[in-house]
C-alpha positions as CSV (number, residue, x, y, z in Angstrom):
1,M,123.3,60.6,33.6
2,R,123.3,58.5,36.8
3,A,124.3,60.1,39.9
4,G,128.1,59.7,41.0
5,S,127.9,61.7,37.8
6,V,116.2,91.2,49.3
7,T,115.2,91.4,52.0
8,S,112.3,92.5,49.8
9,A,109.3,90.7,48.5
10,V,110.9,90.5,44.9
11,V,113.8,88.5,46.6
12,G,111.1,86.3,47.9
13,A,109.9,85.6,44.5
14,M,113.2,84.6,43.6
15,V,113.6,82.3,46.4
16,A,110.3,80.8,45.8
17,G,111.8,79.7,42.4
18,L,115.1,78.5,44.1
19,V,112.6,76.3,46.3
20,L,110.8,74.6,44.0
21,A,114.0,77.2,40.2
22,A,112.6,84.0,26.7
23,P,110.9,84.6,23.6
24,A,108.4,82.1,22.6
25,A,110.1,79.2,21.2
26,A,109.2,78.1,17.3
27,Q,106.3,75.6,17.1
28,P,107.7,71.9,16.8
29,P,107.8,70.6,13.2
30,A,104.6,69.2,11.5
31,E,106.1,65.5,11.8
32,Q,106.4,65.8,15.5
33,T,103.6,64.9,18.0
34,E,101.3,67.7,19.1
35,V,101.2,67.8,23.0
36,S,99.9,70.6,25.2
37,A,100.7,71.0,29.0
38,E,97.7,69.0,30.4
39,G,97.0,67.1,27.3
40,V,97.5,63.3,26.2
41,S,98.6,62.4,22.7
42,V,98.1,59.2,21.2
43,E,99.9,59.8,17.8
44,G,103.4,59.3,18.5
45,S,105.6,55.9,18.7
46,G,107.5,56.9,21.5
47,P,107.1,56.4,25.4
48,R,103.9,56.8,27.6
49,Y,105.2,59.8,29.7
50,V,103.9,61.5,32.7
51,A,105.5,64.7,34.2
52,L,105.2,65.2,38.0
53,G,106.8,68.1,40.2
54,D,106.6,71.8,41.1
55,S,107.1,75.1,39.7
56,R,110.7,74.2,38.2
57,A,109.0,71.7,36.1
58,A,105.6,73.6,35.6
59,G,107.5,76.5,34.0
60,P,105.4,79.5,35.5
61,F,105.1,82.5,33.0
62,I,106.8,80.9,30.0
63,D,104.3,81.2,27.3
64,T,101.7,82.4,29.5
65,L,99.1,81.9,27.1
66,S,99.2,78.2,27.6
67,H,98.8,78.7,31.4
68,R,95.4,76.8,31.8
69,D,94.8,76.9,35.6
70,L,96.7,78.2,38.9
71,C,99.2,75.4,38.1
72,M,100.7,77.5,35.6
73,R,102.1,74.8,33.4
74,S,103.6,76.0,30.2
75,D,103.5,74.3,26.8
76,Q,107.4,75.2,26.6
77,N,108.2,73.4,30.0
78,Y,111.0,70.7,29.8
79,A,108.4,68.1,29.7
80,A,106.4,69.3,27.0
81,K,109.6,69.8,24.7
82,L,111.0,66.3,26.0
83,A,107.3,64.8,25.0
84,R,107.7,66.3,21.3
85,A,111.4,65.1,21.0
86,L,110.8,61.6,22.0
87,D,107.4,61.5,19.9
88,A,105.7,60.5,23.0
89,S,102.6,58.2,22.6
90,S,100.9,59.6,25.4
91,F,101.9,62.6,27.6
92,T,100.2,63.7,30.9
93,D,101.7,66.7,32.8
94,V,100.3,67.1,36.3
95,T,103.1,69.7,37.4
96,C,101.9,72.5,39.5
97,I,103.5,75.4,41.3
98,A,104.5,75.2,45.0
99,A,104.1,71.5,45.1
100,R,105.3,69.6,48.1
101,S,106.6,66.2,48.3
102,E,103.3,65.2,50.0
103,N,101.2,66.5,46.9
104,I,103.0,63.8,44.8
105,V,102.1,60.9,46.9
106,D,98.8,61.2,49.2
107,T,98.1,64.8,49.9
108,P,95.8,66.9,47.4
109,Q,97.1,70.2,46.4
110,R,94.8,73.2,47.3
111,L,95.0,76.1,45.4
112,P,92.4,79.2,45.3
113,G,89.2,77.9,43.9
114,V,90.5,74.3,43.0
115,V,91.9,71.2,44.7
116,R,94.4,69.2,42.5
117,P,94.6,65.5,43.3
118,P,97.9,63.8,44.2
119,Q,100.0,63.7,41.2
120,I,100.8,60.1,41.6
121,E,97.5,59.1,40.6
122,A,98.5,59.9,36.9
123,L,100.8,57.0,36.9
124,G,100.1,53.2,36.3
125,P,102.1,50.2,35.2
126,D,101.7,51.1,31.8
127,T,103.9,54.2,32.3
128,E,107.0,54.0,30.5
129,L,108.8,57.3,31.5
130,V,108.5,59.8,34.5
131,T,110.2,63.0,35.2
132,L,110.2,64.6,38.8
133,S,111.0,67.8,40.1
134,I,110.2,68.0,43.9
135,G,111.8,68.9,47.3
136,G,112.5,72.9,47.3
137,V,109.3,73.5,49.4
138,D,110.0,70.8,51.8
139,S,113.6,72.5,52.7
140,N,115.0,75.7,54.2
141,H,115.8,77.2,50.9
142,V,114.0,80.4,52.0
143,V,115.6,81.0,55.3
144,V,119.1,80.2,53.7
145,T,118.9,82.2,50.6
146,R,116.6,85.1,51.5
147,E,116.6,85.8,55.2
148,N,120.4,84.7,55.9
149,C,122.2,85.5,52.6
150,A,120.5,88.3,50.3
151,T,121.8,91.5,50.6
152,P,119.7,94.8,50.3
153,V,122.6,97.1,48.7
154,P,125.4,96.2,46.2
155,G,129.0,95.8,47.6
156,L,127.8,94.2,51.1
157,D,129.2,91.0,51.9
158,R,126.6,89.4,54.5
159,R,129.0,86.5,55.1
160,C,126.4,84.1,55.7
161,R,128.9,81.3,54.5
162,D,130.5,81.7,58.1
163,D,127.5,82.3,60.0
164,E,126.6,79.3,62.5
165,K,123.1,80.0,62.0
166,T,123.0,79.9,58.1
167,L,125.1,76.6,58.3
168,R,122.5,75.2,61.0
169,D,119.6,76.1,58.5
170,A,121.2,74.3,55.6
171,E,122.1,71.2,57.3
172,E,118.6,71.2,59.0
173,G,116.8,71.9,55.8
174,I,118.6,69.0,53.9
175,A,117.9,66.7,56.9
176,Q,114.2,67.4,56.9
177,A,113.8,67.3,53.0
178,A,115.6,63.9,52.4
179,P,113.1,61.6,54.1
180,K,110.0,63.3,52.4
181,I,111.8,63.1,49.0
182,D,112.7,59.6,49.7
183,R,109.0,58.7,50.3
184,A,107.9,60.4,47.2
185,V,110.4,58.7,45.0
186,A,109.8,55.2,46.5
187,A,106.0,56.1,46.0
188,V,106.6,56.9,42.3
189,R,108.8,53.9,41.6
190,E,105.9,51.8,43.2
191,A,103.1,53.3,41.2
192,A,105.2,53.2,37.9
193,P,107.1,49.9,38.3
194,N,108.1,49.7,34.6
195,A,109.0,53.2,34.0
196,R,112.4,55.0,33.5
197,I,112.3,57.8,36.2
198,F,114.3,61.0,36.0
199,L,114.9,63.3,39.1
200,V,115.7,66.8,38.1
201,G,118.1,68.3,40.8
202,H,118.0,71.7,42.5
203,G,120.9,74.5,41.8
204,G,121.6,76.6,38.9
205,A,119.7,79.8,39.9
206,V,122.6,81.0,41.7
207,G,126.0,80.9,40.3
208,P,129.6,81.5,41.5
209,R,129.2,85.3,41.5
210,G,126.7,87.8,42.5
211,C,125.4,90.5,40.1
212,W,123.2,92.9,42.2
213,P,120.1,93.4,42.3
214,S,119.3,90.5,40.1
215,I,121.6,87.9,42.3
216,P,121.7,90.0,45.5
217,Y,124.7,88.0,47.0
218,S,128.3,88.7,47.6
219,D,130.5,86.4,45.1
220,A,131.7,84.4,48.0
221,D,128.3,83.8,49.6
222,A,126.9,83.1,46.0
223,Q,129.7,80.3,45.8
224,F,128.5,79.2,49.4
225,L,124.9,78.8,47.8
226,V,126.2,76.8,44.8
227,D,127.9,74.4,47.2
228,Y,124.7,74.4,49.6
229,F,122.5,73.2,46.4
230,D,125.0,70.8,45.5
231,R,125.1,69.4,48.9
232,F,121.1,69.5,48.8
233,N,121.4,67.3,45.4
234,Q,123.1,64.6,47.3
235,I,119.6,63.6,48.4
236,Y,118.8,62.5,44.8
237,R,122.2,60.8,44.1
238,D,121.4,58.5,47.4
239,L,118.3,57.7,45.7
240,V,119.8,56.5,42.3
241,D,120.6,52.9,43.1
242,R,117.9,52.7,45.9
243,Y,114.7,52.7,43.5
244,D,116.6,52.4,40.0
245,V,116.4,56.0,39.1
246,D,118.2,58.6,37.1
247,F,119.4,62.0,38.5
248,V,119.5,65.0,36.1
249,D,122.3,67.5,37.8
250,I,121.1,70.6,35.9
251,G,122.6,72.6,38.7
252,R,126.3,71.5,37.9
253,A,125.3,71.6,34.2
254,A,124.3,75.4,34.4
255,V,127.3,76.7,36.8
256,D,130.1,74.8,35.1
257,G,128.9,76.0,31.7
258,G,128.4,79.6,32.5
259,H,124.3,79.4,32.3
260,D,123.7,80.8,35.6
261,P,121.4,84.2,36.1
262,C,124.5,86.5,36.0
263,A,125.3,85.2,32.4
264,E,124.5,87.4,29.2
265,P,120.8,87.0,28.3
266,G,121.2,84.6,25.2
267,E,123.5,82.2,27.8
268,K,121.5,82.0,31.1
269,W,119.1,79.2,31.7
270,F,117.6,80.8,34.8
271,E,116.3,84.2,35.5
272,G,117.1,86.5,38.4
273,L,115.1,89.1,40.1
274,I,115.1,91.2,36.9
275,P,114.3,88.9,34.1
276,T,115.5,89.4,30.5
277,D,113.3,86.4,29.4
278,S,109.7,85.3,30.1
279,A,110.1,83.3,33.3
280,Q,109.5,83.6,36.8
281,P,112.2,85.0,38.9
282,G,114.6,82.3,40.2
283,H,113.1,79.7,37.6
284,F,114.1,78.2,34.5
285,N,113.6,80.3,31.3
286,E,113.0,78.4,28.0
287,R,116.5,78.1,27.3
288,G,117.0,76.2,30.7
289,M,113.9,74.2,29.8
290,Q,115.4,73.2,26.6
291,A,118.7,72.1,28.6
292,V,116.9,69.8,30.9
293,A,115.0,68.1,27.9
294,D,118.2,67.8,26.0
295,M,120.2,66.1,29.0
296,I,117.2,63.6,29.3
297,A,116.6,62.8,25.7
298,A,120.6,62.1,25.6
299,E,120.1,59.4,28.0
300,L,117.2,57.5,26.5
301,Q,117.0,55.3,23.4
302,Y,113.5,55.2,22.2
């Protein structure tokens, strides 16, 4: 899909998901390639696949038994699901919570007790497929969503959509993130010159309405945040032709399809402050991970 195409600590947890964004799924059928979050499979006939990115890709708290370290990768994140669907001949998942664009390119990511090398080291000229979710930690998402817009009580309209500081913070955040994301995508393209590269966008963790306390915004401010994330996604749309990559507009698909956190538990792709499925607040649940995998798989002809 080419482009063209509250103030409490708990709110902070949701915002972390925005920065980065169920019961355990059934195991894949026996004929599919078995893959694990950090593992490599050489049994399939599909592409050599590497997954890069932050917590939106890692899938914290989905299938916690599969978390092997503090990067909190899940065996049910979209990368693992996609690798199974494509029968990947090799699969390497180096996604990690709280990763910044620099952690993709040239800066090791430091976690308690461990230092992760730059994720780009997993790529090579033989890599055939790359997915990348990055940029939220490089932005002003925390300031815009938590400090400026979240309301501590139901029925309160913060009117952050009309606040000059909020508007300035939003635009400055987009401006500061854009060159960092550009640099990361350029480096990924150089390191994997023969790969099909998919950029997974932001949005979807807030829909066009609030539902306090899970999504602590007035309806009008929630719509402002939907529009804000869509503007943020223009960063990725602008990179499609520049680096010959694809853009996955999961935010628009979630909002237009009624899959935001205010939807019914069986319909939503993201969790709010009060999760009803296994996922970190503000992040994809397993249905959301499946949706991303399905959108990418539909674009591939392996």
